[in-house]
C-alpha positions as CSV (number, residue, x, y, z in Angstrom):
1,M,102.6,89.8,111.6
2,F,101.6,93.4,112.1
3,T,103.0,96.6,113.8
4,G,99.9,98.0,115.6
5,I,100.2,101.1,113.5
6,I,96.7,101.5,112.1
7,K,96.6,102.4,108.4
8,D,92.8,103.0,108.0
9,I,89.5,102.9,109.7
10,G,87.4,100.5,107.8
11,K,83.6,100.1,107.8
12,I,81.7,96.8,107.9
13,T,79.2,97.0,105.1
14,N,77.7,93.5,105.3
15,L,77.6,90.5,107.8
16,D,76.5,87.0,107.0
17,I,76.3,84.2,109.6
18,K,76.5,80.7,108.2
19,K,77.0,77.5,110.3
20,S,78.0,79.5,113.4
21,D,80.7,81.3,111.4
22,L,80.6,85.0,110.4
23,N,81.5,86.4,107.0
24,I,82.1,90.1,106.9
25,E,82.5,92.6,104.1
26,V,84.7,95.6,104.9
27,K,85.1,98.8,102.9
28,T,88.5,100.5,103.2
29,N,90.4,103.5,101.8
30,L,93.5,101.3,101.6
31,T,94.9,100.2,98.2
32,L,94.2,96.5,98.0
33,S,96.0,95.9,94.7
34,D,99.0,94.4,96.7
35,I,96.7,92.0,98.6
36,N,95.9,88.5,97.3
37,I,93.2,86.1,98.4
38,G,94.6,84.2,101.4
39,D,96.6,87.2,102.7
40,S,96.2,88.4,106.3
41,I,94.5,91.6,107.3
42,C,94.3,92.8,110.9
43,C,90.7,93.9,111.8
44,D,90.4,95.5,115.2
45,G,93.3,93.5,116.4
46,I,92.1,90.2,114.9
47,C,94.2,88.5,112.2
48,L,91.8,87.6,109.4
49,T,92.2,86.0,106.0
50,A,91.0,87.8,102.9
51,I,88.7,85.4,101.0
52,S,87.5,87.8,98.3
53,L,88.7,91.2,97.1
54,S,87.4,94.1,95.0
55,K,88.8,97.6,94.4
56,N,88.2,98.9,97.9
57,T,86.4,96.1,99.8
58,F,87.4,92.7,101.1
59,N,85.6,89.8,102.7
60,A,86.9,87.7,105.6
61,E,85.5,84.8,107.7
62,L,85.5,84.5,111.5
63,S,85.2,81.1,113.1
64,K,83.0,80.2,116.1
65,E,86.2,80.1,118.2
66,T,87.2,83.7,117.1
67,L,83.7,84.9,117.8
68,S,83.8,83.4,121.3
69,I,87.0,85.2,122.5
70,T,86.9,88.6,120.7
71,T,84.6,91.5,120.3
72,S,83.5,90.3,116.9
73,S,80.5,88.6,118.3
74,N,79.0,92.1,118.8
75,W,79.9,93.5,115.4
76,E,77.1,95.1,113.4
77,K,76.7,96.5,109.9
78,G,78.2,100.1,109.9
79,K,80.7,99.4,112.6
80,K,84.1,101.1,112.2
81,I,87.2,98.9,112.8
82,N,90.9,99.5,112.7
83,I,92.6,98.1,109.6
84,E,96.3,97.1,109.0
85,K,97.7,95.0,106.2
86,S,100.3,92.4,107.1
87,L,104.0,93.3,107.3
88,L,106.3,92.7,104.3
89,L,109.9,91.7,104.9
90,G,111.9,94.9,105.2
91,D,108.9,97.1,106.3
92,Q,109.5,99.6,109.1
93,V,108.2,98.4,112.5
94,G,106.9,101.6,114.0
95,G,104.9,100.1,116.9
96,H,105.7,96.6,118.1
97,L,105.3,93.1,116.7
98,V,101.6,92.2,116.8
99,S,100.4,88.7,115.8
100,G,96.7,89.5,115.6
101,H,96.0,86.6,117.9
102,V,93.8,88.1,120.6
103,D,94.5,86.9,124.2
104,G,91.3,88.1,125.7
105,L,88.9,90.9,126.3
106,G,89.4,94.1,128.3
107,V,86.8,96.6,129.5
108,L,87.2,100.4,129.5
109,K,86.6,101.5,133.0
110,K,87.5,105.2,132.9
111,K,88.2,107.8,130.3
112,K,89.8,111.2,131.2
113,V,91.0,114.0,129.0
114,I,94.4,115.3,130.1
115,K,95.5,118.3,128.0
116,G,96.1,117.1,124.5
117,S,95.6,113.4,125.2
118,V,93.1,111.0,126.7
119,K,93.9,108.6,129.6
120,L,92.1,105.3,129.3
121,D,91.9,102.7,132.2
122,F,91.2,99.1,131.2
123,L,90.3,96.1,133.3
124,V,91.6,92.7,132.1
125,P,91.3,89.1,133.4
126,K,93.9,88.2,136.0
127,V,95.4,85.6,133.7
128,L,96.4,88.4,131.3
129,A,97.5,91.0,134.0
130,K,100.8,89.2,134.7
131,Y,102.0,89.9,131.1
132,I,101.3,93.6,131.4
133,S,104.0,95.9,132.8
134,T,104.6,99.6,133.1
135,K,106.3,101.0,129.9
136,G,105.6,97.7,128.2
137,S,103.8,97.3,124.9
138,I,100.2,96.2,124.4
139,A,97.8,96.1,121.5
140,I,94.2,97.3,122.0
141,N,91.9,96.7,119.1
142,G,95.0,96.3,117.0
143,V,96.6,99.6,118.2
144,S,100.1,99.5,119.5
145,L,100.3,101.4,122.8
146,T,102.6,101.9,125.7
147,V,101.4,101.0,129.2
148,N,101.5,104.0,131.5
149,S,100.7,102.2,134.8
150,V,99.5,99.0,136.2
151,N,97.5,98.3,139.4
152,K,96.7,94.6,139.7
153,N,94.5,93.8,136.7
154,L,93.8,97.4,135.9
155,F,96.2,99.3,133.5
156,S,96.2,102.7,131.9
157,V,97.4,104.1,128.5
158,N,97.5,107.7,127.1
159,I,96.2,108.3,123.6
160,I,97.6,111.2,121.8
161,S,95.5,113.3,119.3
162,H,97.1,111.7,116.2
163,T,96.1,108.2,117.4
164,L,92.6,109.4,118.4
165,N,92.1,110.9,114.9
166,N,93.4,107.9,113.0
167,T,91.9,105.0,114.9
168,T,88.6,104.0,116.5
169,M,90.0,104.7,120.0
170,S,88.1,108.0,120.1
171,L,84.8,106.0,119.7
172,L,85.3,104.0,122.9
173,K,82.8,104.5,125.7
174,V,83.1,103.4,129.3
175,N,82.2,99.7,129.7
176,D,83.0,99.0,126.1
177,Q,84.9,95.7,125.5
178,V,88.1,95.7,123.5
179,N,90.4,93.1,122.0
180,I,93.6,92.7,124.0
181,E,96.9,91.2,122.8
182,V,99.8,91.2,125.2
183,D,103.4,91.7,124.1
184,T,104.8,88.5,122.8
185,I,108.2,89.1,124.4
186,A,106.5,89.6,127.8
187,R,104.5,86.4,127.4
188,Y,107.6,84.4,126.7
189,A,109.6,86.0,129.5
190,V,106.9,85.4,132.1
191,N,106.3,81.8,130.9
192,A,110.0,81.1,131.0
193,A,110.3,82.5,134.5
194,E,107.4,80.4,135.7
195,S,108.8,77.3,134.2
196,Y,112.2,77.9,135.9
197,I,110.5,78.4,139.3
198,K,108.5,75.2,139.0
199,E,111.7,73.3,138.2
200,K,113.5,74.6,141.3
C-alpha cells in the first residue's frame, strides 16, 4: 500500500523489452538501503516489484498485462516518473490509501492557471466515472488528489504549487494520458450499492 504522497521524481535510465515484458531501470534520490529485492515501489501510480537494487537505482519488470492498461507502454529512456516507497506499519498516511493497481487511463483535456494553483480537467471511461465524486480522493500517476468537481465522465482537480514542484504533474500537457486509480472505499461502496439494488 501507498499514500499518494510522492517522495521523489525518478528518471528512467534504461528500458529492455523481453518476451513482451518490460524491464526498467530507475534512478532516484531516495535512500534505497531500507528496500529489499521483492519489495514494492510505486512508479507513476503503478505498484512494481524491485528485482535488483544498487545505491540509487532499482530495476523492475512490467508484464504485458500492465503495459496494456497503463501509460507504461509509452515510457521512454529519460522519462521522469513519480516515486513512492511502500508503507510500513505505523507510517503516517498523509494522502489516502493507494494500492498501486491502476484502474484505467485518463486524458488531460484542459489545463488552466488559477492564481497559485493549476486546474486540470481529466476525461475518464464511463466505467470509472461512477466511482469518482466531488471532494472524494483519486490517484493520478500515483499522486493523491481531491476531486473538485465532476460532470459525467469529466472531473477536475486543483494542483497547488508544492505538488507541482515535487511531482511530474507540472509536466503534463493537454491530451496526455495518465494512470487513474479510484478510491478503494468509493469502489466498495458503489459495488455494494449496485449489488443491493440487483437483489431487490
